[in-house]
FIPABA-623193 format. One record per residue: residue number from 1; x, y, z of N, C-alpha, C, O in turn; residue in one letter. Coordinates in Angstrom, 1 decimal. Last residue first. Layout:
BEGIN
+-----+--------+--------+--------+--------+--------+--------+--------+--------+--------+--------+--------+--------+----+
|   i |    n.u |    n.v |    n.w |   ca.u |   ca.v |   ca.w |    c.u |    c.v |    c.w |    o.u |    o.v |    o.w | aa |
+-----+--------+--------+--------+--------+--------+--------+--------+--------+--------+--------+--------+--------+----+
| NUM |      X |      Y |      Z |      X |      Y |      Z |      X |      Y |      Z |      X |      Y |      Z |  a |
...
+-----+--------+--------+--------+--------+--------+--------+--------+--------+--------+--------+--------+--------+----+
# end
This chain:
BEGIN
+-----+--------+--------+--------+--------+--------+--------+--------+--------+--------+--------+--------+--------+----+
|   i |    n.u |    n.v |    n.w |   ca.u |   ca.v |   ca.w |    c.u |    c.v |    c.w |    o.u |    o.v |    o.w | aa |
+-----+--------+--------+--------+--------+--------+--------+--------+--------+--------+--------+--------+--------+----+
| 104 |  -22.2 |   32.2 |   64.4 |  -21.3 |   31.1 |   64.7 |  -20.6 |   31.3 |   66.0 |  -19.8 |   30.5 |   66.4 |  s |
| 103 |  -25.4 |   33.0 |   63.0 |  -24.2 |   33.3 |   63.8 |  -23.4 |   32.1 |   64.0 |  -23.9 |   30.9 |   63.9 |  s |
| 102 |  -27.7 |   34.8 |   60.9 |  -27.1 |   33.6 |   61.3 |  -25.9 |   33.9 |   62.2 |  -25.3 |   35.0 |   62.0 |  l |
| 101 |  -30.8 |   36.0 |   59.8 |  -29.6 |   36.3 |   60.6 |  -29.0 |   35.0 |   61.1 |  -29.7 |   34.2 |   61.8 |  l |
| 100 |  -32.0 |   35.9 |   56.6 |  -32.0 |   35.3 |   57.9 |  -30.7 |   35.6 |   58.6 |  -29.6 |   35.5 |   58.0 |  t |
|  99 |  -32.4 |   36.7 |   54.0 |  -32.4 |   37.7 |   55.0 |  -32.6 |   37.1 |   56.4 |  -33.3 |   37.6 |   57.3 |  r |
|  98 |  -31.7 |   35.0 |   52.1 |  -33.1 |   34.9 |   52.6 |  -33.3 |   35.9 |   53.7 |  -34.4 |   35.9 |   54.3 |  d |
|  97 |  -28.9 |   35.4 |   51.8 |  -29.8 |   35.9 |   50.8 |  -31.3 |   35.9 |   51.2 |  -32.1 |   36.6 |   50.6 |  n |
|  96 |  -27.9 |   36.0 |   55.2 |  -27.8 |   35.3 |   53.9 |  -28.8 |   36.0 |   53.0 |  -29.5 |   36.9 |   53.3 |  n |
|  95 |  -25.9 |   37.8 |   57.4 |  -27.2 |   37.7 |   56.9 |  -27.1 |   37.1 |   55.5 |  -26.3 |   37.5 |   54.7 |  i |
|  94 |  -23.9 |   36.9 |   60.4 |  -24.1 |   37.3 |   59.0 |  -25.5 |   37.1 |   58.5 |  -26.3 |   36.4 |   59.1 |  y |
|  93 |  -21.5 |   37.1 |   62.9 |  -22.9 |   37.1 |   62.6 |  -23.0 |   37.5 |   61.1 |  -22.2 |   38.4 |   60.7 |  a |
|  92 |  -19.1 |   35.8 |   65.1 |  -19.4 |   36.1 |   63.8 |  -21.0 |   36.1 |   63.6 |  -21.6 |   35.2 |   64.1 |  l |
|  91 |  -16.9 |   36.8 |   67.7 |  -18.2 |   36.2 |   67.4 |  -18.7 |   36.7 |   66.0 |  -18.6 |   37.9 |   65.7 |  k |
|  90 |  -14.5 |   37.9 |   68.6 |  -14.5 |   36.9 |   67.4 |  -15.8 |   36.2 |   67.2 |  -15.8 |   35.1 |   66.6 |  k |
|  89 |  -14.6 |   39.9 |   70.3 |  -14.2 |   38.6 |   70.9 |  -14.5 |   37.5 |   69.8 |  -14.7 |   36.3 |   70.2 |  d |
|  88 |  -15.4 |   42.1 |   68.8 |  -14.0 |   42.1 |   69.2 |  -13.6 |   40.7 |   69.8 |  -12.4 |   40.4 |   69.8 |  d |
|  87 |  -17.5 |   40.6 |   66.2 |  -17.3 |   41.3 |   67.4 |  -15.8 |   41.3 |   67.8 |  -15.0 |   40.5 |   67.2 |  s |
|  86 |  -18.6 |   41.2 |   62.8 |  -17.7 |   40.4 |   63.8 |  -17.5 |   41.3 |   65.0 |  -17.4 |   42.5 |   64.9 |  v |
|  85 |  -20.8 |   40.6 |   60.1 |  -20.3 |   41.4 |   61.2 |  -19.5 |   40.5 |   62.1 |  -19.7 |   39.3 |   62.2 |  c |
|  84 |  -22.0 |   40.9 |   56.7 |  -21.2 |   40.1 |   57.7 |  -20.8 |   41.1 |   58.8 |  -20.5 |   42.3 |   58.6 |  i |
|  83 |  -24.4 |   40.3 |   54.2 |  -23.8 |   41.2 |   55.1 |  -23.1 |   40.4 |   56.2 |  -23.6 |   39.3 |   56.6 |  q |
|  82 |  -24.9 |   38.2 |   52.4 |  -25.2 |   39.6 |   52.0 |  -24.5 |   40.6 |   52.9 |  -23.9 |   41.6 |   52.4 |  n |
|  81 |  -23.5 |   35.1 |   51.5 |  -23.7 |   36.1 |   52.5 |  -23.9 |   37.5 |   51.9 |  -23.2 |   37.9 |   51.0 |  i |
|  80 |  -24.7 |   31.9 |   50.6 |  -24.0 |   33.2 |   50.1 |  -24.4 |   34.3 |   51.1 |  -25.6 |   34.4 |   51.5 |  e |
|  79 |  -24.3 |   29.2 |   52.9 |  -25.1 |   30.2 |   52.2 |  -24.2 |   31.3 |   51.6 |  -23.0 |   31.5 |   52.1 |  y |
|  78 |  -22.8 |   27.5 |   54.5 |  -23.7 |   26.9 |   53.6 |  -24.3 |   27.9 |   52.6 |  -24.8 |   27.5 |   51.5 |  n |
|  77 |  -19.3 |   28.3 |   54.9 |  -20.7 |   28.6 |   55.2 |  -21.6 |   28.0 |   54.1 |  -21.2 |   27.8 |   53.0 |  i |
|  76 |  -16.3 |   27.5 |   56.6 |  -17.1 |   27.4 |   55.3 |  -18.5 |   27.5 |   55.7 |  -19.0 |   27.0 |   56.7 |  k |
|  75 |  -13.8 |   29.4 |   58.4 |  -15.1 |   28.6 |   58.3 |  -15.7 |   28.6 |   56.9 |  -15.5 |   29.6 |   56.2 |  v |
|  74 |  -10.9 |   30.0 |   60.2 |  -11.5 |   29.9 |   58.9 |  -12.7 |   29.0 |   59.0 |  -12.7 |   27.9 |   59.7 |  s |
|  73 |   -8.3 |   31.9 |   61.8 |   -9.6 |   31.1 |   61.9 |  -10.2 |   31.1 |   60.5 |  -10.2 |   32.1 |   59.8 |  d |
|  72 |   -6.1 |   33.4 |   61.4 |   -6.1 |   32.5 |   62.6 |   -7.4 |   31.8 |   62.7 |   -7.6 |   31.1 |   63.7 |  n |
|  71 |   -3.8 |   34.6 |   58.9 |   -5.1 |   34.2 |   59.3 |   -5.1 |   33.3 |   60.5 |   -4.1 |   32.5 |   60.7 |  p |
|  70 |   -1.5 |   37.2 |   59.4 |   -1.6 |   35.8 |   59.2 |   -3.0 |   35.4 |   59.7 |   -3.5 |   35.8 |   60.8 |  k |
|  69 |   -0.4 |   40.1 |   57.5 |   -1.3 |   39.5 |   58.6 |   -1.3 |   38.0 |   58.3 |   -1.2 |   37.5 |   57.2 |  l |
|  68 |    2.8 |   41.4 |   56.9 |    1.6 |   40.7 |   56.4 |    0.9 |   40.0 |   57.5 |    1.5 |   39.4 |   58.4 |  q |
|  67 |    3.7 |   44.6 |   58.4 |    3.9 |   43.3 |   57.8 |    2.6 |   42.6 |   57.4 |    1.6 |   43.1 |   57.7 |  g |
|  66 |    3.9 |   46.4 |   61.4 |    3.9 |   46.4 |   60.0 |    4.2 |   44.9 |   59.5 |    4.9 |   44.2 |   60.2 |  e |
|  65 |    2.3 |   44.7 |   64.2 |    3.1 |   45.7 |   63.6 |    3.0 |   45.6 |   62.1 |    2.2 |   44.9 |   61.6 |  d |
|  64 |   -0.6 |   44.3 |   66.0 |    0.1 |   43.8 |   64.9 |    1.0 |   45.0 |   64.3 |    0.5 |   46.1 |   64.0 |  v |
|  63 |   -2.5 |   44.6 |   68.1 |   -1.1 |   44.6 |   68.4 |   -0.3 |   44.0 |   67.2 |    0.7 |   43.3 |   67.5 |  d |
|  62 |   -5.1 |   43.1 |   66.3 |   -4.7 |   43.8 |   67.5 |   -3.2 |   43.6 |   67.7 |   -2.8 |   42.5 |   67.6 |  e |
|  61 |   -6.0 |   41.5 |   64.3 |   -5.2 |   42.7 |   63.9 |   -4.8 |   43.6 |   65.1 |   -4.3 |   44.7 |   64.9 |  i |
|  60 |   -6.5 |   38.3 |   63.3 |   -6.3 |   39.1 |   64.5 |   -5.4 |   40.3 |   64.1 |   -4.3 |   40.1 |   63.7 |  n |
|  59 |   -8.9 |   37.3 |   61.0 |   -7.5 |   37.8 |   61.2 |   -7.4 |   38.6 |   62.4 |   -8.2 |   39.6 |   62.6 |  w |
|  58 |  -10.8 |   34.7 |   59.6 |  -10.6 |   35.7 |   60.6 |   -9.2 |   36.0 |   60.7 |   -8.3 |   35.2 |   60.6 |  g |
|  57 |  -12.7 |   34.0 |   56.7 |  -11.4 |   33.9 |   57.3 |  -11.3 |   35.0 |   58.3 |  -11.5 |   36.2 |   58.0 |  v |
|  56 |  -15.2 |   32.2 |   55.2 |  -14.9 |   33.3 |   56.1 |  -13.6 |   33.1 |   56.8 |  -13.5 |   32.0 |   57.4 |  v |
|  55 |  -16.3 |   31.0 |   52.0 |  -15.5 |   30.9 |   53.3 |  -15.4 |   32.2 |   53.9 |  -15.4 |   33.3 |   53.3 |  s |
|  54 |  -17.4 |   30.5 |   49.5 |  -18.3 |   30.6 |   50.7 |  -17.5 |   30.4 |   52.0 |  -18.0 |   29.8 |   52.9 |  h |
|  53 |  -16.0 |   30.7 |   47.2 |  -15.9 |   29.4 |   47.9 |  -16.6 |   29.4 |   49.3 |  -16.5 |   28.5 |   50.1 |  d |
|  52 |  -17.0 |   33.2 |   46.1 |  -16.8 |   32.0 |   45.3 |  -16.6 |   30.7 |   46.0 |  -17.1 |   29.7 |   45.6 |  e |
|  51 |  -17.1 |   35.1 |   48.1 |  -18.4 |   34.6 |   47.6 |  -18.2 |   33.3 |   46.8 |  -19.1 |   32.4 |   46.7 |  q |
|  50 |  -15.3 |   35.2 |   50.9 |  -15.1 |   35.0 |   49.5 |  -16.5 |   34.4 |   49.0 |  -16.9 |   33.3 |   49.5 |  s |
|  49 |  -14.6 |   37.6 |   53.5 |  -15.5 |   36.6 |   52.9 |  -15.2 |   36.4 |   51.4 |  -15.0 |   37.4 |   50.8 |  y |
|  48 |  -12.8 |   38.3 |   56.5 |  -12.9 |   38.4 |   55.0 |  -13.8 |   37.3 |   54.6 |  -13.8 |   36.2 |   55.2 |  t |
|  47 |  -12.6 |   40.2 |   59.5 |  -13.0 |   39.0 |   58.8 |  -13.1 |   39.3 |   57.3 |  -13.5 |   40.4 |   56.9 |  v |
|  46 |  -10.5 |   41.2 |   62.2 |  -11.0 |   41.5 |   60.9 |  -11.5 |   40.2 |   60.3 |  -10.8 |   39.1 |   60.5 |  l |
|  45 |  -10.2 |   42.7 |   65.4 |  -10.4 |   41.5 |   64.6 |  -11.0 |   41.9 |   63.3 |  -11.8 |   42.8 |   63.2 |  y |
|  44 |  -10.1 |   45.2 |   66.7 |   -9.2 |   44.1 |   67.1 |   -9.2 |   42.9 |   66.2 |   -8.2 |   42.1 |   66.2 |  r |
|  43 |  -11.7 |   47.4 |   66.5 |  -10.5 |   47.3 |   65.6 |   -9.6 |   46.2 |   66.0 |   -8.4 |   46.2 |   65.7 |  g |
|  42 |  -14.0 |   47.5 |   67.9 |  -12.8 |   48.0 |   68.6 |  -11.5 |   47.9 |   67.7 |  -10.4 |   48.2 |   68.2 |  g |
|  41 |  -15.8 |   46.3 |   66.1 |  -16.0 |   47.7 |   66.5 |  -14.8 |   48.3 |   67.2 |  -14.5 |   49.5 |   67.0 |  p |
|  40 |  -14.0 |   44.5 |   63.4 |  -14.8 |   44.5 |   64.7 |  -14.8 |   46.0 |   65.2 |  -14.0 |   46.8 |   64.9 |  s |
|  39 |  -14.5 |   44.8 |   60.0 |  -13.6 |   45.0 |   61.1 |  -14.5 |   45.1 |   62.4 |  -15.5 |   45.8 |   62.3 |  i |
|  38 |  -14.9 |   43.0 |   56.9 |  -15.5 |   43.7 |   58.1 |  -14.5 |   43.7 |   59.2 |  -13.8 |   42.7 |   59.5 |  e |
|  37 |  -15.3 |   42.5 |   53.5 |  -14.4 |   42.7 |   54.6 |  -15.1 |   43.5 |   55.7 |  -15.8 |   44.4 |   55.4 |  i |
|  36 |  -16.0 |   40.5 |   50.6 |  -16.5 |   41.4 |   51.8 |  -15.4 |   41.4 |   52.8 |  -14.7 |   40.4 |   53.1 |  k |
|  35 |  -14.6 |   39.2 |   48.7 |  -15.7 |   40.0 |   48.3 |  -16.3 |   40.9 |   49.4 |  -17.0 |   41.8 |   49.1 |  t |
|  34 |  -11.6 |   38.0 |   47.6 |  -12.3 |   38.5 |   48.7 |  -13.4 |   39.4 |   48.3 |  -13.1 |   40.4 |   47.5 |  i |
|  33 |  -11.2 |   35.3 |   45.2 |  -11.2 |   36.8 |   45.5 |  -12.0 |   37.0 |   46.8 |  -13.0 |   36.3 |   47.1 |  p |
|  32 |   -9.3 |   32.4 |   46.1 |  -10.5 |   33.0 |   45.5 |  -10.6 |   34.4 |   45.9 |  -10.0 |   34.8 |   47.0 |  k |
|  31 |   -7.3 |   30.9 |   47.4 |   -6.9 |   31.9 |   46.3 |   -8.1 |   32.5 |   45.6 |   -7.9 |   33.1 |   44.5 |  n |
|  30 |   -8.7 |   29.7 |   49.4 |   -8.2 |   28.9 |   48.3 |   -7.9 |   29.8 |   47.1 |   -8.2 |   29.4 |   46.0 |  n |
|  29 |   -9.1 |   31.4 |   51.6 |  -10.2 |   31.4 |   50.6 |   -9.7 |   30.6 |   49.3 |  -10.3 |   30.8 |   48.3 |  h |
|  28 |   -5.6 |   31.7 |   52.0 |   -6.9 |   31.8 |   52.5 |   -7.9 |   31.9 |   51.4 |   -7.6 |   32.5 |   50.3 |  p |
|  27 |   -2.9 |   30.2 |   51.7 |   -3.8 |   30.6 |   50.7 |   -5.3 |   30.7 |   51.2 |   -6.1 |   29.8 |   50.9 |  k |
|  26 |   -1.4 |   29.1 |   53.6 |   -1.0 |   30.4 |   53.2 |   -1.9 |   30.9 |   52.1 |   -1.6 |   32.0 |   51.5 |  d |
|  25 |   -4.0 |   27.5 |   55.6 |   -2.9 |   27.5 |   54.7 |   -2.5 |   28.9 |   54.5 |   -3.0 |   29.9 |   55.0 |  t |
|  24 |   -5.1 |   26.2 |   58.7 |   -5.2 |   27.3 |   57.8 |   -3.9 |   27.4 |   56.9 |   -2.8 |   27.4 |   57.5 |  i |
|  23 |   -5.7 |   24.1 |   60.5 |   -5.0 |   23.9 |   59.3 |   -5.2 |   25.0 |   58.2 |   -5.5 |   24.7 |   57.1 |  s |
|  22 |   -7.2 |   24.7 |   62.8 |   -5.9 |   24.2 |   62.9 |   -5.1 |   24.1 |   61.6 |   -3.9 |   23.9 |   61.7 |  n |
|  21 |   -9.8 |   25.7 |   62.3 |   -8.9 |   26.5 |   63.0 |   -7.4 |   26.0 |   63.0 |   -6.5 |   26.8 |   63.3 |  r |
|  20 |  -12.2 |   25.4 |   60.5 |  -10.9 |   24.9 |   60.2 |   -9.9 |   25.8 |   60.9 |   -9.2 |   26.6 |   60.3 |  n |
|  19 |  -15.4 |   24.1 |   60.2 |  -14.6 |   25.1 |   60.9 |  -13.2 |   24.6 |   60.9 |  -12.9 |   23.4 |   61.2 |  s |
|  18 |  -18.0 |   23.7 |   57.9 |  -16.7 |   23.2 |   58.4 |  -15.9 |   24.4 |   59.0 |  -15.9 |   25.5 |   58.5 |  e |
|  17 |  -20.5 |   24.7 |   57.6 |  -20.2 |   23.4 |   57.0 |  -19.0 |   22.8 |   57.7 |  -18.9 |   21.7 |   58.1 |  i |
|  16 |  -22.8 |   26.3 |   59.6 |  -21.3 |   26.3 |   59.2 |  -21.1 |   24.8 |   58.8 |  -21.3 |   23.9 |   59.5 |  i |
|  15 |  -25.3 |   26.5 |   60.4 |  -25.1 |   26.6 |   59.0 |  -23.6 |   26.6 |   58.6 |  -23.3 |   26.9 |   57.5 |  n |
|  14 |  -26.7 |   26.7 |   62.9 |  -26.3 |   25.4 |   62.4 |  -25.9 |   25.4 |   60.9 |  -26.2 |   24.5 |   60.2 |  n |
|  13 |  -28.0 |   28.9 |   64.1 |  -26.5 |   28.7 |   64.4 |  -26.0 |   27.4 |   63.8 |  -24.9 |   27.0 |   64.1 |  t |
|  12 |  -30.2 |   31.4 |   63.2 |  -29.9 |   30.0 |   63.1 |  -28.4 |   29.8 |   63.3 |  -27.6 |   30.6 |   62.7 |  n |
|  11 |  -32.8 |   33.6 |   64.1 |  -31.4 |   33.3 |   64.1 |  -31.2 |   31.8 |   64.1 |  -31.8 |   31.0 |   64.8 |  m |
|  10 |  -35.2 |   35.8 |   62.6 |  -34.9 |   34.5 |   63.2 |  -33.4 |   34.2 |   63.1 |  -32.8 |   34.5 |   62.1 |  p |
|   9 |  -35.7 |   39.1 |   63.6 |  -35.1 |   38.2 |   62.6 |  -34.7 |   36.9 |   63.2 |  -34.1 |   36.8 |   64.3 |  v |
|   8 |  -38.2 |   41.3 |   64.2 |  -37.4 |   40.2 |   64.7 |  -36.9 |   39.4 |   63.6 |  -37.7 |   39.0 |   62.7 |  i |
|   7 |  -38.0 |   44.8 |   63.3 |  -38.6 |   43.5 |   63.2 |  -37.7 |   42.4 |   63.8 |  -36.5 |   42.6 |   63.8 |  y |
|   6 |  -38.5 |   48.3 |   62.8 |  -37.9 |   47.2 |   63.6 |  -38.7 |   45.9 |   63.4 |  -39.9 |   45.9 |   63.3 |  s |
|   5 |  -40.0 |   50.3 |   61.7 |  -38.8 |   49.7 |   60.9 |  -38.1 |   48.6 |   61.6 |  -37.2 |   48.0 |   61.0 |  s |
|   4 |  -41.8 |   51.0 |   63.6 |  -42.3 |   50.3 |   62.4 |  -41.2 |   49.7 |   61.5 |  -41.4 |   48.8 |   60.8 |  a |
|   3 |  -41.3 |   50.6 |   66.9 |  -40.8 |   51.2 |   65.7 |  -41.2 |   50.4 |   64.5 |  -40.9 |   49.2 |   64.5 |  d |
|   2 |  -42.0 |   49.0 |   69.1 |  -43.0 |   49.9 |   68.5 |  -42.6 |   50.5 |   67.2 |  -43.4 |   51.0 |   66.4 |  n |
|   1 |  -41.4 |   45.9 |   70.4 |  -40.8 |   47.0 |   69.5 |  -41.9 |   47.7 |   68.8 |  -42.7 |   47.2 |   68.1 |  m |
+-----+--------+--------+--------+--------+--------+--------+--------+--------+--------+--------+--------+--------+----+
# end
């Protein structure tokens, strides 16, 4: 990479404390406030993050009519997140306070 603004970011995939796909309750983030929201590039998937409980919840928004969304994936993260991204196929990437790129 010759661009002075480009740099390689180390990636770590071992920072999820708990993945909870089967027992998502009707209280995502344990009723803690949502502090970040990101939508996938194609508008198929949405993720929310709560800084208070370090959880990320995924929501399928493709082919959803009017009404309340239901969460379909939840993970707990070891770190406080600065930035979060999600792909249309539900791959999650985020940057923590140490500016390390992480993925799940």
